[in-house]
KOLGUTOR-842091 format. One record per residue (C-alpha): x, y, z; residue in three letters. Coordinates in steps of 0.1 Angstrom, whole numbers. Example, Ala and Ser with C-alpha at 12.3 -4.5 7.8 and 13.67 -1.06 7.14 Angstrom:
<pt x="123" y="-45" z="78" aa="ala"/>
<pt x="137" y="-11" z="71" aa="ser"/>
// end
This chain:
<pt x="97" y="-120" z="21" aa="met"/>
<pt x="101" y="-84" z="39" aa="ile"/>
<pt x="82" y="-55" z="29" aa="asp"/>
<pt x="99" y="-22" z="46" aa="ile"/>
<pt x="73" y="3" z="26" aa="his"/>
<pt x="39" y="-3" z="35" aa="ser"/>
<pt x="3" y="17" z="43" aa="his"/>
<pt x="-17" y="-8" z="53" aa="phe"/>
<pt x="-31" y="0" z="91" aa="ile"/>
<pt x="-68" y="19" z="86" aa="ala"/>
<pt x="-72" y="52" z="99" aa="gly"/>
<pt x="-33" y="65" z="104" aa="leu"/>
<pt x="-28" y="82" z="67" aa="asp"/>
<pt x="-42" y="73" z="31" aa="asp"/>
<pt x="-44" y="37" z="34" aa="gly"/>
<pt x="-74" y="19" z="41" aa="pro"/>
<pt x="-101" y="33" z="59" aa="glu"/>
<pt x="-113" y="1" z="80" aa="ala"/>
<pt x="-100" y="-23" z="101" aa="met"/>
<pt x="-117" y="-52" z="82" aa="arg"/>
<pt x="-95" y="-42" z="48" aa="glu"/>
<pt x="-63" y="-41" z="69" aa="thr"/>
<pt x="-71" y="-75" z="82" aa="glu"/>
<pt x="-75" y="-84" z="44" aa="ala"/>
<pt x="-42" y="-71" z="38" aa="ile"/>
<pt x="-27" y="-89" z="64" aa="met"/>
<pt x="-41" y="-118" z="49" aa="glu"/>
<pt x="-28" y="-116" z="18" aa="thr"/>
<pt x="0" y="-109" z="28" aa="tyr"/>
<pt x="6" y="-143" z="45" aa="tyr"/>
<pt x="-6" y="-160" z="15" aa="glu"/>
<pt x="26" y="-141" z="-12" aa="leu"/>
<pt x="49" y="-151" z="12" aa="gly"/>
<pt x="59" y="-121" z="35" aa="phe"/>
<pt x="70" y="-129" z="71" aa="thr"/>
<pt x="78" y="-93" z="82" aa="his"/>
<pt x="56" y="-64" z="71" aa="val"/>
<pt x="68" y="-25" z="84" aa="val"/>
<pt x="38" y="-4" z="84" aa="glu"/>
<pt x="55" y="33" z="71" aa="thr"/>
<pt x="28" y="57" z="79" aa="thr"/>
<pt x="33" y="93" z="59" aa="his"/>
<pt x="45" y="123" z="77" aa="cys"/>
<pt x="32" y="153" z="59" aa="tyr"/>
<pt x="26" y="182" z="83" aa="pro"/>
<pt x="-10" y="195" z="79" aa="gly"/>
<pt x="-18" y="166" z="63" aa="leu"/>
<pt x="-7" y="135" z="79" aa="phe"/>
<pt x="9" y="141" z="113" aa="glu"/>
<pt x="1" y="109" z="138" aa="val"/>
<pt x="25" y="113" z="166" aa="pro"/>
<pt x="51" y="89" z="170" aa="asp"/>
<pt x="39" y="76" z="203" aa="glu"/>
<pt x="7" y="70" z="183" aa="arg"/>
<pt x="18" y="52" z="158" aa="leu"/>
<pt x="42" y="26" z="178" aa="thr"/>
<pt x="10" y="22" z="203" aa="glu"/>
<pt x="-11" y="13" z="173" aa="ile"/>
<pt x="11" y="-10" z="160" aa="thr"/>
<pt x="20" y="-29" z="193" aa="ser"/>
<pt x="-20" y="-34" z="194" aa="arg"/>
<pt x="-17" y="-54" z="165" aa="met"/>
<pt x="-36" y="-86" z="166" aa="lys"/>
<pt x="-10" y="-111" z="162" aa="lys"/>
<pt x="-2" y="-133" z="133" aa="ser"/>
<pt x="20" y="-153" z="112" aa="asn"/>
<pt x="39" y="-119" z="102" aa="ile"/>
<pt x="59" y="-95" z="122" aa="lys"/>
<pt x="46" y="-65" z="124" aa="ile"/>
<pt x="72" y="-34" z="125" aa="phe"/>
<pt x="68" y="7" z="124" aa="ser"/>
<pt x="87" y="36" z="108" aa="thr"/>
<pt x="77" y="69" z="86" aa="arg"/>
<pt x="79" y="75" z="56" aa="glu"/>
<pt x="91" y="115" z="55" aa="tyr"/>
<pt x="87" y="137" z="31" aa="phe"/>
<pt x="115" y="159" z="26" aa="val"/>
<pt x="110" y="196" z="40" aa="asp"/>
<pt x="121" y="222" z="60" aa="phe"/>
<pt x="97" y="205" z="89" aa="asn"/>
<pt x="119" y="174" z="84" aa="phe"/>
<pt x="148" y="189" z="84" aa="leu"/>
<pt x="140" y="205" z="115" aa="glu"/>
<pt x="129" y="170" z="132" aa="lys"/>
<pt x="163" y="159" z="119" aa="leu"/>
<pt x="181" y="186" z="137" aa="glu"/>
<pt x="162" y="178" z="166" aa="lys"/>
<pt x="162" y="140" z="166" aa="lys"/>
<pt x="131" y="140" z="164" aa="asn"/>
<pt x="133" y="111" z="139" aa="ile"/>
<pt x="113" y="76" z="142" aa="leu"/>
<pt x="138" y="55" z="124" aa="pro"/>
<pt x="138" y="18" z="111" aa="tyr"/>
<pt x="140" y="-7" z="144" aa="pro"/>
<pt x="181" y="-11" z="134" aa="asp"/>
<pt x="181" y="28" z="143" aa="gly"/>
<pt x="201" y="39" z="113" aa="lys"/>
<pt x="180" y="38" z="83" aa="his"/>
<pt x="152" y="63" z="75" aa="ile"/>
<pt x="125" y="62" z="49" aa="leu"/>
<pt x="123" y="96" z="26" aa="ile"/>
<pt x="105" y="108" z="-2" aa="glu"/>
<pt x="109" y="139" z="-25" aa="phe"/>
<pt x="79" y="160" z="-46" aa="ser"/>
<pt x="70" y="138" z="-73" aa="phe"/>
<pt x="72" y="169" z="-95" aa="ser"/>
<pt x="95" y="193" z="-84" aa="ile"/>
<pt x="134" y="185" z="-80" aa="pro"/>
<pt x="145" y="190" z="-45" aa="pro"/>
<pt x="167" y="221" z="-40" aa="ile"/>
<pt x="204" y="212" z="-24" aa="asn"/>
<pt x="195" y="174" z="-24" aa="trp"/>
<pt x="234" y="171" z="-24" aa="glu"/>
<pt x="235" y="192" z="12" aa="his"/>
<pt x="199" y="177" z="25" aa="ile"/>
<pt x="221" y="134" z="17" aa="ile"/>
<pt x="251" y="152" z="34" aa="phe"/>
<pt x="229" y="163" z="66" aa="lys"/>
<pt x="211" y="134" z="69" aa="ile"/>
<pt x="244" y="113" z="70" aa="val"/>
<pt x="263" y="134" z="95" aa="thr"/>
<pt x="234" y="134" z="119" aa="glu"/>
<pt x="238" y="95" z="118" aa="gly"/>
<pt x="214" y="82" z="94" aa="tyr"/>
<pt x="211" y="63" z="64" aa="ile"/>
<pt x="189" y="76" z="40" aa="pro"/>
<pt x="163" y="54" z="18" aa="ile"/>
<pt x="148" y="71" z="-12" aa="leu"/>
<pt x="112" y="56" z="-18" aa="ala"/>
<pt x="102" y="47" z="-50" aa="his"/>
<pt x="128" y="70" z="-71" aa="pro"/>
<pt x="110" y="59" z="-107" aa="glu"/>
<pt x="79" y="75" z="-97" aa="arg"/>
<pt x="99" y="111" z="-100" aa="tyr"/>
<pt x="89" y="129" z="-133" aa="glu"/>
<pt x="122" y="149" z="-128" aa="trp"/>
<pt x="148" y="121" z="-120" aa="ile"/>
<pt x="154" y="118" z="-157" aa="ser"/>
<pt x="163" y="155" z="-164" aa="ser"/>
<pt x="191" y="150" z="-133" aa="ile"/>
<pt x="212" y="120" z="-151" aa="pro"/>
<pt x="237" y="121" z="-128" aa="gln"/>
<pt x="211" y="118" z="-95" aa="phe"/>
<pt x="208" y="82" z="-91" aa="val"/>
<pt x="245" y="72" z="-85" aa="glu"/>
<pt x="255" y="108" z="-67" aa="glu"/>
<pt x="229" y="93" z="-43" aa="phe"/>
<pt x="241" y="63" z="-36" aa="lys"/>
<pt x="279" y="76" z="-40" aa="arg"/>
<pt x="266" y="100" z="-10" aa="arg"/>
<pt x="256" y="72" z="14" aa="gly"/>
<pt x="218" y="73" z="4" aa="gly"/>
<pt x="200" y="37" z="-8" aa="leu"/>
<pt x="171" y="31" z="-32" aa="leu"/>
<pt x="134" y="11" z="-27" aa="gln"/>
<pt x="118" y="6" z="-60" aa="gly"/>
<pt x="78" y="-1" z="-56" aa="asn"/>
<pt x="66" y="-34" z="-68" aa="met"/>
<pt x="32" y="-19" z="-77" aa="gly"/>
<pt x="57" y="1" z="-106" aa="ser"/>
<pt x="61" y="-31" z="-121" aa="phe"/>
<pt x="29" y="-43" z="-119" aa="ala"/>
<pt x="18" y="-13" z="-140" aa="gly"/>
<pt x="0" y="4" z="-108" aa="ile"/>
<pt x="14" y="41" z="-119" aa="tyr"/>
<pt x="14" y="35" z="-158" aa="gly"/>
<pt x="38" y="28" z="-189" aa="arg"/>
<pt x="61" y="55" z="-182" aa="tyr"/>
<pt x="66" y="46" z="-143" aa="ile"/>
<pt x="72" y="8" z="-155" aa="lys"/>
<pt x="101" y="12" z="-175" aa="lys"/>
<pt x="115" y="41" z="-152" aa="gln"/>
<pt x="116" y="11" z="-129" aa="phe"/>
<pt x="127" y="-14" z="-152" aa="leu"/>
<pt x="159" y="2" z="-163" aa="lys"/>
<pt x="170" y="9" z="-122" aa="leu"/>
<pt x="160" y="-27" z="-118" aa="leu"/>
<pt x="182" y="-36" z="-151" aa="asn"/>
<pt x="211" y="-16" z="-135" aa="glu"/>
<pt x="210" y="-31" z="-101" aa="lys"/>
<pt x="202" y="2" z="-85" aa="met"/>
<pt x="177" y="-11" z="-63" aa="tyr"/>
<pt x="188" y="-21" z="-27" aa="asp"/>
<pt x="151" y="-29" z="-15" aa="phe"/>
<pt x="122" y="-37" z="-31" aa="leu"/>
<pt x="86" y="-29" z="-15" aa="ala"/>
<pt x="47" y="-30" z="-17" aa="thr"/>
<pt x="41" y="6" z="-8" aa="asp"/>
<pt x="6" y="-9" z="-5" aa="thr"/>
<pt x="-22" y="17" z="6" aa="his"/>
<pt x="-54" y="-9" z="-3" aa="ser"/>
<pt x="-60" y="-45" z="-5" aa="his"/>
<pt x="-66" y="-43" z="-41" aa="ser"/>
<pt x="-36" y="-29" z="-46" aa="gln"/>
<pt x="-17" y="-57" z="-30" aa="leu"/>
<pt x="-36" y="-84" z="-48" aa="lys"/>
<pt x="-26" y="-66" z="-80" aa="leu"/>
<pt x="12" y="-67" z="-70" aa="ile"/>
<pt x="6" y="-103" z="-58" aa="gly"/>
<pt x="-6" y="-114" z="-97" aa="gln"/>
<pt x="32" y="-98" z="-110" aa="thr"/>
<pt x="56" y="-111" z="-80" aa="leu"/>
<pt x="63" y="-144" z="-100" aa="pro"/>
<pt x="74" y="-128" z="-132" aa="val"/>
<pt x="92" y="-97" z="-113" aa="leu"/>
<pt x="113" y="-123" z="-95" aa="arg"/>
<pt x="121" y="-140" z="-125" aa="glu"/>
<pt x="127" y="-107" z="-140" aa="thr"/>
<pt x="153" y="-100" z="-113" aa="ala"/>
<pt x="169" y="-130" z="-111" aa="cys"/>
<pt x="171" y="-151" z="-76" aa="glu"/>
<pt x="201" y="-137" z="-61" aa="lys"/>
<pt x="192" y="-104" z="-69" aa="tyr"/>
<pt x="156" y="-107" z="-60" aa="trp"/>
<pt x="168" y="-123" z="-21" aa="leu"/>
<pt x="191" y="-94" z="-16" aa="glu"/>
<pt x="164" y="-69" z="-24" aa="met"/>
<pt x="136" y="-85" z="-7" aa="thr"/>
<pt x="149" y="-104" z="20" aa="glu"/>
<pt x="187" y="-102" z="31" aa="glu"/>
<pt x="191" y="-62" z="29" aa="asn"/>
<pt x="154" y="-58" z="47" aa="pro"/>
<pt x="167" y="-80" z="72" aa="leu"/>
<pt x="194" y="-59" z="83" aa="ile"/>
<pt x="172" y="-29" z="90" aa="leu"/>
<pt x="150" y="-50" z="117" aa="leu"/>
<pt x="179" y="-61" z="137" aa="glu"/>
<pt x="174" y="-44" z="168" aa="glu"/>
<pt x="138" y="-50" z="162" aa="ser"/>
<pt x="125" y="-22" z="190" aa="arg"/>
<pt x="92" y="-19" z="175" aa="asn"/>
<pt x="85" y="-57" z="170" aa="glu"/>
<pt x="51" y="-71" z="180" aa="val"/>
<pt x="62" y="-99" z="198" aa="leu"/>
// end
């Protein structure tokens, strides 16, 4: 399996506080069968602003293991993000094309159609993190299909299935999964305990998704993001 969305490196954002927890997370990743993990540090102006150079430096110094480590960002879509987009000040996935974005959990994005158009015209393919977690998404029934029609992709959180965010989020997750709207599944792990809980439900989630769709979301599609592995730890 390949995890394209995680916060497992200590001290970068709201993930682990100590490297010993990062090491425990890496061990659990290996036990669960993950072969590649992408650190997707938050990019929140005024809150989480680790420079791209610092992020790639830290991931390049990670202890070698049986898991390949990559780095990118999880961009919160706001005016700052749009400025970065215009200046090409973006750290995409190793393929140089895809970027991970997220919206506000409670407030629908204004002019989201224009935002997606802007991302695509700048040469990137947006991957929307955890759509099932946005409170407003059910009030815009056309959003998911329109987002994908305009060139966007969707990433669901395995933790949503595990019940980490509550029953309603799990229900929304299953709806999108059953409709085969997800292009990727990822852990979005922030702690060792969270990853352990996700691991307990992985066999059931795999069976729920069906084998072919599971492989698409956890191996085949994610591998495309890592094809030009500029940020890989060799």
